[in-house]
N, C-alpha and C positions, 0 to 999 in steps of 0.2 A: 467669390465664395465668402461674406461675414463667415465670424471666427470667435464661435459661443467660448465665453469664460466660464468656470466653474472654479469655489473655491471650498475645499474640502479638508478636515482635520489628517481623514486617511485615505489614499484612494489602494483599493485592491486591484492587483491588474490576474485576471482570471478567476472563474468561476466554477473551480474545483472543490476539494474537498477542503483541500488548505487553506484557502483564504475564506472560504464557509465558515470552519474554524475556527480562527483568526477575529471574523467578523462576530460571529455571536460569541465568541472569551468579551470582546471592548465593549460588544454590545450593554453588556451587562457589569463588568467594570467602570465602566467610564462612558453614562449613557448620555453624559452630554456635549459628546463628540460629535463629529457629522464624520460617516462614514459615503463614500463612493466605491463602487467596483463597477468591472471597465470585462469583458468578454469577448473574444473575436468571433465566436460562433453564435448562434440563433436563438441557445440554448445552456441550462446547468451540468455540468457533468458530463460534455457531451466528449471530452477526450480519454481520460485516463482514469478518472470517476465513473465514469460510465459501470454499470454493475457488468455486460458483457465483455470489457477491456479489462477486468483484473478479477483476479481467484475469489472474491469476497470473504476470502478463509478467515476475517479478523486476527489477521497476524498476530499471532502469541506464542509461536515457538512450540507447541503442543505437537505439530505433526509435520512440521519440515524441517528435515533430517540436515539439511545443509547448516541449521544454528548449532549443530552439534556433531564436529567433527570427531574424526579419529585420531587422536595423538598418535605419537610416534611410538609409543610404547604402547601402544593395543591398547589404551581410556578410552574415553570420550569423554572430548570439553563442553561443560552445560554452560560456561561463562555468556555465552551469547544469546543463550535461549532463555537465561533467567534475565537479563538487561531487558529482550522484546517483553517478554511476558509481563514484566514489569512494568513497562509501559503502556502496552495494552489496559493493564487494571486502572490507569489513569487517562485511558479514553473510554474506558465501560462507565467509570464513575462520574465522568465530564456525560456522556449520554444518559445518561439514569438520572444527573440533575435535571437537567433539559428534560425530561419525557415531567420528571415531580413536578416541575414549577411553569408548564404550558411553552415549553419554547418547541420542543420538538411534539411531534402528534403524537397519536396509537406506535409502540414499539414493533409492532409484528410489520411495521406499512417498509423498517429499514432494518430490524435483526430479528433472527429465528436461531434458534438450539439446533445447533446437531452436531453431532459426533465428528472430534478431528485423530484421526489413524493415521498412521506412518506405517509400510510394507513393505517386506522385505520374502524375498526366498533366497532358498541355498543357504546352508549352514557356516556360514560365514557371517551373511546376513542379519541370520538371526540370532548365531551371537553380539552380533552388536548392537541389536535391540535388548537384546537380556542386558548388558554393560549400560544402552541407554534408561534404561526402565530404573537399573539398582541409582544409577544418579540421580537420575528426575524424581523418583517417586519418592527419595525423602527428603526431599525441599518442600516448604508451604505451599508455596504456588502451584503444585503439579498433584497435590495431594490427589489419591484414587485411580492415578493411572493405570491401566491392568499390562499383563503382558502376557502376550495369547498366542501357543503354537498348536493347538488341538483342534485336528481339523475340521472335525464335527462344530467345533464354537465356532470358529472361521466360517464354515458352510451355514451358521445361525444369525449372523451379524453380517454377510456379505452373499446373500447369497448370489448374487451375480456375478462378484468375481469367485462363486465356486463350482460353478458347472460350467464341468466340461476340466475342470482344474487337476492336473497328475498330481496328487499328495505325496509323490514318493520322494517327491525334491520336499523338504520341510520349508515350512512359509511360518513368518511370525509375522507378529500384532506388536504396535502400541497404542492403546486403546483408550482416551479419552472422553468420557461420555458427554461434558459439559463444555463441551464447542459451539461454535457458533457461526452462522454464517451472516456475513453482512453490507446487506445492500448499499453501495456507498454511493450512488448515482440517489437514490431516493435518501438516503442519510444527509446529503450538500443540499437538496431544494429544499428540505425542511428546513435547516439550518439559515440557509440564506434565505424562507422566507421570515426568519424573523430578523434578518438583517435587514431586510426592506421594510422591515415597517417604522426605521427612524431614519432611514437611511436610502442612497439611491443606486441603481442597479440599470444598468447600461449593456446591453446584447447588441451582438453584432456592433460591436467598436472596438479596432484593434490599436493596442498602445502604441506608437510611431519609435518611438524615444523618448530619452528623461535625461532631463535638465538642470543641473544642481546652482540654487543661486545664492549670493552672497551671504543672506542672512538665515542660509541653512536648507532651505527650504527647495521644495523641486516643483519643476516646469512637468508638468505630464503631459504630450502630445498624444491625441485621440484621434484617430478618425471614422467615420462612419462608413463600414464596410457595403451600404448599403445604397448611400446618398452623396458619401465620399464628402460629407459635412464635416470640417478640422473644429477639434475643442479644444483650449488650451485648457489643464490643470492644473491647478495653484493647491497641492498639497503639504502639508506640514511630513508626515511620511506617507513612505511606500512601504509598499509589500507586493512582491514579485511570487507571486503564486501562479504560475503558467504553464507546470508543467516543463517537455520541455521544450518550450520557448521561452521557459527562464535564462538561460545562457542568452542568450544573444539581446534580451535587457537587461541584462546586471553588467557586460559589457559594455552596452551603449551608454551606460551611467556612468563610466568613469571611475567607479572607485575602486580603489588601489585591492580592497579584499577581493575580488572578481579574477584580479590578472592571475593568473598562469592554469585556469580550471581552465580542463576542455572533456567533451562530451563523446563519448563513444555511443551512436544509438544499435537499438538490438529490437526487434519488431518481433509480434509471434502468432501463431495461428490456433484455433482450439477446432477441434469435433464437438459438435453439440448431436444431444441423441434424440434422434426424430421420431423413436418409439416408444408412446407412453409406457407401452408395456415395461421395459428396460425399467426406464426411469422408476418407475414402483418399486423393480426389486432391490434399489439403492437406494440407503440414507446415511450417507458420511462422504468426510472429506478425508478422500485416501492419497497421502501422499507417497511416493518410492524414492527413488537415489538418481541424484542427478547422473549424468555421462557427464565422462573424464574430460573435465575441460570446460564444460556446459556452467554457465552464469546463475545466480539461484533464480531468477526468473524461469526458467528452462525445465526446473523441478518436476517431470511427471506426475498428475492426480488426476485421479476420479473424482469429480467434483459435486457435492449434489448443491444446488443453486437454490433459492428462492425467492423469484424478481415479481413484484405487483403480484402476490399473495399463491403465483401458481410456482409449481416445483419444477426444476429442470437438469441438465445432467449434461456437463462439460468433463474433456479428457486433451489434457494435454500439457504444456501449451508445445509446438512444433515450433524452433525457431526462424525466423527469420531477419534478413537484412534489407535497409534500404538507409540510403541521404539522410531524409527527412526527419524531424526531431519531433514532428507530431503526427498521426494519420493526415490531419488534412493539410498538415506544414509543406514545405517547399522540398525539390530534389538538390536544392542552393543550402541548405539550412548547415549540413558538415562542412564542407569546405568557407561556408561565410566564418563558419564559427573559428575558423583557424585566424590564430591574432599571433604578432612577433613574441606575446610575453607565453604562450601555449604549444607553438610549434613543438619543441625540442621534448617536453612534457606528450605529449600526440604522438611525433615519432616515435618514441621511445617505449613506448607502448606493444608493438607487434612484436620484438623476439623477446618479450617478455608472457605475451598469453597466446603461443605459439598454439594450446592446446585451445582457446579459446576461437581463433582461425579457423583450427581444423574442425571443428565440432560442426562451426558453423556451415561450414564449406558440405561437411556431411550431411547437415539438414535442407542446405538449398539443393541438394541432390537427389533426396530422397523422392521417391514418385508417391501415388496412393499404394500402391499394396504395401510398400515400406512403413507408411503411416498406421496400416492396419495394423501389420506386424507387431509395431510399436504399440498401439493399443489391446491387442492379445496379452501382451504381459499383462494387462490388469485382468480384462476380458475377455478367456479363451475362446470362447466363441462367437467371438465381432465381428459383426457384418459388415461392410462397407457402406453396405445401403442402409444401417438403423442412423446413418450419421451424417453430418453435412458440416461442412470445414468454413467458418468464420472467420475473420481478419481482428485478433485482439488488440490492443492497444501500444502504441510505442512509447519505448523506452530509453533514455538516458543516463546511459552509467554514466559516473564522474572519473576525469581523469586528473585526478592531483600533484601540480608539480611539488617534487621531493627532490632536492636539489638542485642538478643539471637534468634530469630527468624526469617522469612520471610514474605515478601507479593508476590502475584501475582500483574504484574501489565499487563496491555488490551495495549501496548504501544510502543514504539520505544525509546532505547534509547544509548547514543552513549558515549562509555568509550574510555578514553585517556590516556595514560600513564602520567605520568605529565611533562616528560620531551619532549613531543607533536613529540615523533617518533615515536609511533604505536597508529594506532586507531580504531575502528570497531565498527561495529551496529549492536544490538541485538533486538528484538521485533519482531512485524509484523505490525497490522493496526494501523494507517493508513497509513504506510510506505511509496508504490513504490510514491502518490500524494505528499508526504511531504519531497521528495526527496532531492532538490534542499536545501531549508533552512535546511535541517540536514545535506548536506554536506558542508553550510556553517559555521555550527555550527561545523565542524572538520576544515574545515581551521581557524579557529579563536581560535579554544583550539591548536591545533598543529602548526599555523607557525603565532604567535601575530605579531611578528615586520613586516611580509610582509605585514600581513591584513590590516593595517594602509596603508601601500604604493598602497594595490592594491584595493581598495577606490573607485578610481576614476573609475575603471575600472567596477568594481561590479555594480556602480550605472549608469553605461552604459548599463551594461546590464538588470538589476532590477530598474526601475525611480523611486521607492519607499523603495530603500534599505537604511536600517536603520529609516523607518518613517513606521509608523500603518495607513495602507490605512483607517481602521476604524475611524479613530478618523480626516480623511481631507478626505471629501465627494470631492471637487476637481476634486484630483489628482487621486482618484479613478477612476472617470469617465473619465480620462484622460488616465489609462492606459488600464482602460478595453476596450472601443474602439478603441485603439493603438490592444492589443491582439489580440480583435474579430474580426479586421481588418487580421492582420498577419496571424492567425489562422484558417481563412474562415468558422469563425464560426455566424458570423451573419447568421441573419433568416429573409427570405420574412415576413414584419410583418399580412399578412394573411392569413399566416401557423403558426405564433409563436401564434396566438391568439385562437388558432383551437388546439391545441398543436400537431398538427399532423407532 
């Protein structure tokens, strides 16, 4: 069978939010560059970026308690929350600029206003949220946060969670009205529609290998999954944004920077509400506290979603385990990822992460009644008949080599070759919500000379570019008002005050 040869400046692997974001950035920064994207599946955002495969929280640390851990002296550390919120503001600005300039269509196709809420019960939990509120509400990025302990106010704002609840036990909320729900599937598709105006997108095409040439360029070997036809793609730069599949491809590339990295796959399931009456009783993203040893992606949450303009309700996740690195992957993904360079780091994880392993075993042993019991902590009168179980996305947590051992990291890591000709993204949460700063990191590492020349255009897209909004209250309010208007996130004050 004849082999088709394609030449391109940029080859993007994977049609998820990361590749879509990088492609949209480059299309505006360097419109004369050719871009080709290759996706193994037959649609965009069919894995981790699918709206039912992630929380759609718009991770901004407004409600996720794992970003504000307790300290040994009983205080609350907010450093990670500030950093993640700062990154989300960068993404939010890029999206607003994209809407204003026709890169994206109507904002309510992918983003909608919804309160973000932290929830605890018990005296210790209430005290923790009070301290969290005291620390965060004093910060520019978290102005407007509320601390609520009054049962009547709780009932008014969260009726589904209040019905049947025994308020003899203290409850507490950190409430932030101006949170968002993001449909990353729709956002990915919108960005790829823009990229495709001057680029080629190949669905049903799996990247099988990456070979570096003597001139620094890459030959990307691709196979059409329907016909078996093989493509040989000559690319000056390659980005591997293939989610759980990124580790295997970066290993195949042979770059030194990928050596020592391993992956630990964790899957998840959600309850999806099937009762329209219950869905209408809840309008918030409510996050609780993770179980001891649980990974950040397993923080329980009762989550209002807006997908295709239709409101839905999820609860979970319930953690599972599979050796697959993708939902549509292979059971050999994990064993095939073990290499001499990462074997010791991967083997060293088990004794270090005993709490995580214990948690996963307990989750796998849980039956339907156990899962409804967990749901009832949020929805006291939960009935299993009102909910259906769906399988969510597969995540691969990063195992990074540290000395002779390794450490398990619950975040994202940009892996880039020293010569800047290839880069990839490993890891999970906060992931999609921080796609823009993550891809700016890729651009800075891989195109240092061009990056300086791109500064004026980047500042046009992201007015806070190169600055920290947390240190500049006036600039924060300027960009907040602009993005709220452009993304149609401004709410009626009367409605906002009730949390409805």
